[in-house]
N, C-alpha and C positions, 0 to 999 in steps of 0.2 A: 164722597165720604166713605162709601164701601170700598172704593178703589184704594183709598189711603189706608184703610184697615188691612186690606189684603197685602198691600206693600209692606206694612208694618209686620204682619205675620211672617211674610217671606224673609224679611230681614232678620227677625228673631230666629227663625229656623236655620238660616245660614250661619248666624253667630253661634248657635248651639252646636251645629255640626262641626264648625271650625274649632270650637273649644274642645269637643270630644275627640276630634282627630288629633289635635295637638297633644292632648293628654295621653292618647293611646301611643302615639309615636314617641313622646317624651318618656313614657314608661318603658317602651321597648328599648330606647337608647340607653336608659339607665341600667337595664339588665345586661345589655351587650357590652357596656363599658365597665362592668364590675371587675375590679382588679384583684387578683390573688397574689399576695406578696410571698416571695420565697427569700428567706434570709441566707446569705452566703457568707460564711466566716472562713476566711483563708488568709495566708500570709502574703500581703501585697507589698510590704516593706520588711526590712530586717534581713537576718542571716540567710533565710531560705526563700527569699522573695520570688525567685524564678519559678518555684512550684506554683505559687498562687497566681502569678501573672499569666502563666500558661493555662491554668484552669480557667481563669477569667476570660481569656480569649476564646476558649472552647464554649464556655457558658453563654457568652454574648451571641454566638451564632445559634446556639440551641434556643435561646429565648424568643427568636423571631420565627421559628420554624413550626411550632406546634399550633394547630388550629383548634378552636373551641373557646375555652376561657381565656381571658387576658391575664398575662403574667408580668410581674415586675420583680426583677432580681435586685435585692437590696444588699450591696456589698459592704462588709465590715472587715477591717484589717485586723487579723489576729496577731500579726508579727511573730507567729509561732510561739507566743508567750501565753501561759495559762491565765494569768490575771487579766491581761488585755482581752483575751478571748471571752472570759466570763463577763467582763464589763460590756463587751459587744453583744453578747447573748442577752443580757438583762435589758439592754436598750431595745433589742428586737422583741423580747417578751412584752415590754411596755407598749410597743406598737401593735400588739395582738398578732404577731407573726406566729404561725404554728407549723410551717414547713421550712426545713433547713437543709443546706448543703455545706459540708465541711467536715473536718479540717483537712489540711494536707499532711499534718503530723499526728502521730499516734498519741503523744503526750497531751496535746490540746484536745483531741477527740475523747480521751479518757475523762477530761474535765467537763466538756459541754454535753457529751452523750447522756450521762445520767440525769442531768438537769432537764434536757429535752424530753427524756423518757418520763420523768416525774411530772412534767407539764402536759403529758399526752400529746406531744408534738411528734413529728416524723423527721428523722435525720437520714440523709443520703450521704455516705462517706465515699468520696471519689477515689482517693489514692492513699489514705492512711491505711496501714496494714497490720497494726498491732494485734496479736493473738487475743488479747482480752476484750477487744471491741465486741466480739460475738457474745460476750457475757453481759453486756449492758442491759439489753432488753429487746422485746419483740418489735419496737418502733425504730430500730436502727438497722440500716441496710448498707452493705459494703459492695462497691463496684469492683474493687481490686481484691485478689486472693490474699489470704493472711500470710504473715511472716513464716509460719510453720511450713507452708507449701513452698515458699520461696527458698527457705533454707534446705529443705529436702532436695530441691532442684539443683542447687549449687553443689551440695555434697555429692550427689550422683554424678554431676558433671566432672568434679575433681577426681572422683574414683575412676571414672571411665577414661579420663584424658591425662591425668597427672598422678598416677598411682605410685610413681617412683619419687615423688617429692616429699620433703619433710614439711609438715603443715604448721602454720602459725595463725593466730587470730588476734588482730589489733582492733579493739572495738571501742566505740564511744560510750561513755558512762551516762547513758540516758535510757528512757523507756524503750526506744527503738533498738539501739545498739545492744543493750543487755538482753532483750527478748530474743533477738536473732543469735547472738553469741551463745546463749544458754543452750538453744537447740543444736547449734553447730557443734559445740563441744561434746554434747551428749551423743550425737550421731557418730562422732569420731572417738567415742568412748574415753573422752578426756585424755587422749594421747597427744593432744595438740598443745604446743607452747602458746600461751596467751598472755596478753597484757591489756589493761584498760587505759584510756586517756580521758581527760576531763573536757567538758563543754568549754569552748572558747580557747582551748590549747592551740598554740601556733608553733611550737618547737617540738619536733618528734625525733630529733637526731639521736638522743640517748636511748630511746625506746627501739629505734631501728637498729642501732648498733648492737643492742642485746639480741635481737632476732638474728642479725648477721653472725654474731659470735656463737649463737646456738645452731648455726648452719641451717636455719630455716630458709627454704628456697621457694615457698609459696605462702603468701600472706593474704588472709581473708580480712576485708576491711568493712564491716558494717558501720556506716556513719553517713554523713552528708557530703555533698560535692566540694564544699569549701575546704574542710579539713583534709579530705582525701586528696585534693589537688596539691595541698602543701606536703602531705606525706610522700606523694609521688616525686615531687621536685626535690625534697630533702634526701630521699633514697638515692636519687641519681647523684646528688652532691657528694655522698659518702661512698659512691661506687657499689651500692647494694643492688644487685641485678636479679632480684627475686621476681617471680610471677605474682602480680597483684590482682586480686579479684574483689569487686565491690558488690553492692546491692542496689535496689531501685533508688535509694536515697542519694546515690552518687551520680545518678543520671541527670546531667544538665550540660548545655553548651558551655556554661561558665567553667566547668571542670577542664574542658579542653582548652578554653581561652587562657586559663590560669596556668595549667601545668605544661601546656604546649607539647614539645617533643617528649617530655617525660610521661605524657598520657598515652603515647603510642603502645599498643599491645595490652592496655588495661582492659580487663574483663569485668562484666557486671551482669546481674540478673535484672530482667525487666518484664513487665506485663506485655503480652503480645498484642498486635493489631493485625487484622486481616486487611492488608492494603489493596486487595482485589475485590473486596465486598462492595455492594452497591451503596450501603450506608456510609462507608468510608470515602468512596469516590465522590459522592455528593458533598460530604463535609469538606473534603480537600478542595473541591472546586470553589466553594464559598469562601473557605479560609484563604486561599491564594488571592482571591479578588480583594479581600478586606485587608490583607496583611502584606501588601507590596510583593506579591509573588513568592512569599516565604512559606515553605511547607510546615505543617503543624508538627510539633513534637508529641510524644506519647501522652504527656500530661494534659495537653490541650484536647487530645482525643477523648480522654477519660472525663474531662470536664464537660465536654459536649454530650457524652453518653449519659452522665449522671443527670444533667439537666433534662434531656429528652425523657428519660424514664420517670423522673419525678413528675414532670408535667403530664405525661400520659396517665399516670396513676391519679393525679388530681382531676384531670378531665373526666375520668371514669366515674367520679363521685357526683351523684345527682344532688345531694344536699350539702356537699363540701364539708364532709366530716372526716376527721383523721381515721376513724374506725373503718370507713369504706376504703380510704386510700391504702391503709395497711393491709386490709383483706385483699385488695387488688394486687398489691406488690407480692403478697405471699402465695397467690394462687394463679399467677399468669407468667407466660414466657415473654421475653423482650428481645427485640432485634438489636443486638449489641455489635460493637466493632470487631468482635471475634466470633460472630455467629449467634445463634439463639442461646439465651441464658435464662435461668430462673434463680430465685433466692431460696436457699434451704432454710430449715427451721430457725437457725440462729442468725439469719441475715447474710449468710455466706453466699457469694456468687457461685453458680455452677454452670459451666459451659461445656455440656457433654459432647458437643461436636468436635472439640479439640482432642488431639491425640493424648494418650496418657502421658503424664509428666510434662504437659505443655501449659500449665497455668502461668509459668514464667519461662522465658527463653533467655539465652545467653547472648549478650552483645559484646563486641570488641571495638576498641578505638583503632581505626585504621585510616591513615591519610587525613587525620583531623575530623573524622566522622564516626558516629556510632553505627556499626553495621552488624546485622545478625551473624553470629559466629559461623553458622552453617554456610553463609554466603561469602564469608571473608576469603581473601586470597592468601593462602598459607605460603 
């Protein structure tokens, strides 16, 4: 009888220990598998889909590289359309998302940024460069330098290399194009012949003929790659042989695919990447493996960087609050693809390791590829 009692007691003890052990390990697993959602609003379809597709390829590599908390990138297609982007943002708000990456365009960022600020969320802007982004609020952080810096870079480049040219500016009538053109014309003291074109315009011959008739032999083109490719082709069709210079919005393999021979010699400003840095070489190794041995473009690089920095900041938060994340972003340096960087008071990126005037560098299309102008064969 006593033996049976002891057996019963032992069984009860074993059961209790098993239940406690399961509870402890179950609780541990629950904490380890808590997922932090990051909403990504970028153009995956539509006119400038190559921007968003490149960003996504970079972000997908970033998402598996950060240790600590578990992250899930939730992708929403903005189509570079304000209303579509706002609807996507409301959907993410409904799902309690408070960390965001996006957009690729300034016009969409101007719409979603204030709404994220008002909800006390955090927005990392990977490649949109509008000057007014810095005015949205302290919760907004830019990976790429603003348009003002880009425009100063191209103006200095023109003055140093093409001081004998008559300058023209053919710009897109949207937030991005107008922003850059305004600074460009101001820096040239409004001595530049300028014309605007409308979004979706596909015939530029009459405008180009005006530039040709005005003897303009260098044309600045702040716009996107689709319209710029058409401009380059149509300029060739009317035997207009000016120097054409674009901005980061014109950077896309699609420009070269569309304009073909007409793109040769085309110049543009673009954010730099340190191709010898440890962070880039590791990224490139992973990217080549995942993308059929294709090298990443610059937008993929900045997608990767924006993902890494956002996750690092969230990992720093012990209580997963946006206040802690913002404070971390404001007070720390980050290993970026161009060296160490930090965010200034208005969320501007500052990369002090780069030479003066190197926030943007100039690329040229040569033999069907974008090549840094300093390395091109003249």
